[in-house]
C-alpha positions in Angstrom: 98.3 111.1 94.1 96.6 109.5 97.0 98.0 106.3 98.4 97.8 102.9 96.8 95.6 101.6 99.6 93.2 104.5 99.5 92.7 104.2 95.8 92.5 100.4 96.0 89.4 101.1 98.1 88.2 103.3 95.4 88.9 100.7 92.7 86.7 98.2 94.3 84.0 100.8 94.5 84.1 101.8 90.8 80.9 100.4 89.4 77.8 102.5 90.2 75.2 99.7 90.0 76.4 96.5 91.4 73.8 93.8 92.0 73.7 94.6 95.7 73.1 98.3 95.2 70.5 97.7 92.5 68.7 95.2 94.6 68.7 97.6 97.4 66.9 100.1 95.2 64.3 97.6 94.0 63.5 96.8 97.6 63.4 100.3 99.1 62.3 102.7 96.3 58.5 102.9 96.7 58.1 105.9 94.3 60.0 104.0 91.7 57.7 100.9 92.0 54.1 102.0 92.7 52.7 98.8 91.2 54.0 95.2 90.9 54.3 95.6 87.1 56.3 98.9 87.5 58.6 97.2 90.0 59.3 94.3 87.6 60.0 96.7 84.8 62.3 98.7 87.0 64.2 95.6 88.1 64.6 94.4 84.5 65.7 97.9 83.3 68.3 98.1 86.1 69.6 94.7 85.3 70.1 95.5 81.7 71.6 98.9 82.6 74.3 97.0 84.5 75.0 94.4 81.8 74.3 96.1 78.5 74.1 99.9 79.2 74.2 101.0 75.5 71.2 98.8 74.8 69.5 99.7 78.0 69.8 103.5 77.6 67.3 103.9 74.6 64.9 101.4 76.3 65.0 103.4 79.5 64.6 106.7 77.7 61.6 105.3 75.9 60.1 104.1 79.2 60.7 107.6 80.6 58.9 109.1 77.6 56.0 106.8 78.2 55.6 108.0 81.7 57.9 105.7 83.6 58.5 108.4 86.2 61.2 108.2 88.8 62.1 104.6 88.1 62.7 105.2 84.4 64.8 108.3 85.1 66.9 106.4 87.6 67.4 103.6 85.1 68.5 106.2 82.5 71.0 107.6 84.9 72.5 104.2 85.8 72.7 103.2 82.1 74.5 106.5 81.4 77.0 105.8 84.2 77.7 102.3 83.0 78.1 103.6 79.5 80.8 106.0 80.7 78.6 109.1 80.4 79.5 110.2 83.9 78.6 113.9 83.8 75.1 113.4 82.4 74.6 110.6 84.9 75.6 112.8 87.8 73.3 115.7 86.7 70.4 113.2 86.1 70.8 111.8 89.6 70.9 115.3 91.2 67.8 116.3 89.3 66.0 113.2 90.3 66.8 113.9 94.0 65.6 117.5 93.7 62.4 116.4 92.1 61.6 114.1 95.0 60.9 117.1 97.2 61.4 116.8 100.9 60.2 113.2 101.3 62.4 110.1 101.8 65.6 111.7 103.0 67.4 108.3 103.1 66.6 107.6 99.5 67.5 111.1 98.4 70.8 110.7 100.2 71.5 107.5 98.3 70.8 109.3 95.0 73.2 112.1 95.9 75.8 109.5 96.9 75.5 107.9 93.5 75.8 111.4 91.9 79.0 111.8 93.9 80.3 108.6 92.6 79.6 109.7 89.0 81.3 113.0 89.6 84.4 111.2 90.9 84.5 109.0 87.8 84.3 112.2 85.7 87.4 113.4 87.7 85.4 116.3 89.2 86.2 115.8 92.8 84.9 119.2 93.9 81.5 118.5 92.5 81.6 115.1 94.1 82.4 116.5 97.5 79.6 119.1 97.1 76.9 116.5 96.5 78.3 114.2 99.1 78.0 117.0 101.6 74.3 117.4 100.8 74.0 113.6 101.1 75.6 113.7 104.6 73.0 116.3 105.6 70.4 113.7 104.9 72.3 110.6 106.1 74.8 111.8 108.8 75.2 108.2 110.2 76.2 106.7 106.8 79.8 105.6 107.3 80.3 104.9 103.6 79.3 108.5 102.8 82.0 109.8 105.1 84.5 107.6 103.4 83.3 108.7 100.0 83.7 112.4 100.8 87.1 111.7 102.4 88.2 110.1 99.1 86.9 113.1 97.2 88.9 115.5 99.4 91.9 113.2 99.0 91.6 113.5 95.2 91.7 117.3 95.7 94.8 116.8 98.0 92.8 118.4 100.8 94.4 116.1 103.3 93.2 117.7 106.6 89.6 117.5 105.3 90.0 113.9 104.2 91.5 113.0 107.6 88.6 114.7 109.3 86.1 112.7 107.3 87.9 109.4 108.0 87.9 110.4 111.7 84.1 110.7 111.5 83.9 107.3 109.7 85.9 105.7 112.5 83.6 107.2 115.1 80.8 105.3 113.4 82.7 102.0 112.8 85.8 102.0 115.0 86.9 98.5 114.0 86.7 98.9 110.2 90.2 98.2 109.0 89.7 99.9 105.7 89.2 103.3 107.3 92.4 103.1 109.3 94.3 102.3 106.1 92.7 105.2 104.3 93.5 107.6 107.1 97.0 106.3 107.3 97.5 107.1 103.6 96.1 110.5 104.1 98.4 111.2 107.0 101.4 110.0 105.0 100.4 112.2 102.0 99.9 115.1 104.5 103.5 114.8 105.6 103.0 113.0 108.9 104.3 109.4 108.4 104.5 108.7 112.1 100.7 109.1 112.4 100.3 107.1 109.2 102.4 104.3 110.8 100.3 104.4 113.9 97.1 103.9 111.9 98.7 101.1 109.9 99.8 99.4 113.2 96.2 99.6 114.5 94.8 98.0 111.3 97.4 95.2 111.5 96.2 94.3 115.0 92.9 93.4 113.3 94.1 92.0 110.0 97.8 91.1 110.4 98.2 89.5 107.0 96.6 92.1 104.9 99.1 93.1 102.1 97.5 96.6 101.6 98.0 97.4 105.2 101.5 96.1 105.2 102.3 98.2 102.1 101.0 101.3 103.8 103.1 100.7 106.9 106.1 100.0 104.7 105.6 103.3 102.9 105.2 105.1 106.2 108.4 103.6 107.5 110.2 104.4 104.3 109.0 108.0 104.6 110.6 108.1 108.1 113.9 106.9 106.8 113.6 103.4 108.2 114.4 101.5 105.0 115.4 98.3 106.9 112.0 98.0 108.7 110.2 99.0 105.5 112.0 96.3 103.6 110.7 93.7 106.0 107.1 94.8 105.3 107.7 95.1 101.5 109.0 91.5 101.5 105.9 90.3 103.3 103.7 92.2 100.8 105.5 90.4 97.9 104.7 87.1 99.5 101.0 87.9 100.3 99.9 90.0 97.3 98.9 88.5 94.0 101.8 88.4 91.5 101.6 91.3 89.1 99.0 93.2 91.2 99.4 96.9 91.9 100.2 96.2 95.5 103.0 93.8 94.5 104.4 96.2 92.0 104.6 99.0 94.6 106.2 96.7 97.1 108.8 95.7 94.5 109.5 99.3 93.8 109.8 100.0 97.5 112.4 97.2 97.9 114.5 98.8 95.2 114.2 102.2 97.0 112.3 103.7 94.2 109.2 105.9 94.5 106.2 103.5 94.3 103.9 104.3 91.3 100.5 105.5 92.5 97.5 103.9 90.8 95.1 106.3 89.0 92.3 107.8 91.0 89.0 106.1 90.6 85.5 106.9 91.8 84.0 105.2 94.8 81.4 102.6 94.8 78.7 102.2 97.5 
């Protein structure tokens, strides 16, 4: 399994259509909203897809049958995702991107990124990485896409490829703490805890009281046989992390010298 920190990132990226993402679509998707009325219907459909996907799905499909076009199809895909129908959602999003032709590369990249998220939720990391690669061809400066594909490679235990993608993400955002922690986890899982510790140390210079970073450094120290130093960080984590959280449980296990239980992999969320 990938590290607790890397998958904690994935865990807060789980939902495909958060209000921020859906709002972004309403604001930027011209083909989805050619008229004010169409835009309002699209916004209402997306809102219901997030809140009540099982109710939204037949409504969106009816709108699609009535000629709702790309907006209706996108709403169908989001409702499918929120209802746990990840594979149909992914294939719908890929088809939607293909049908847009060669226009709007940024928007097409977003649709492919969402498809990648759906494939990850379906535990099909290879498919996720494939569509994320296509998305990166369209949006090579999108740091979140590099992180997303890195997480897909991590789920496949393709650690060198995951590290390479996190490297690219850091080139775009060199002070983003999250990326250092993700790369540290990848280094540790790849069998290089010294480099993992170095990345955790860098992240701690930016966010010294972040329990996830401290946990990653503790795990890296533990992997190098330095249980005394690891225990210091595990103890700090216990003080900083919410009681009963996955981070706290892993720190407690580390203090006992036990292998820390890894959280289940989860799809990313843009």
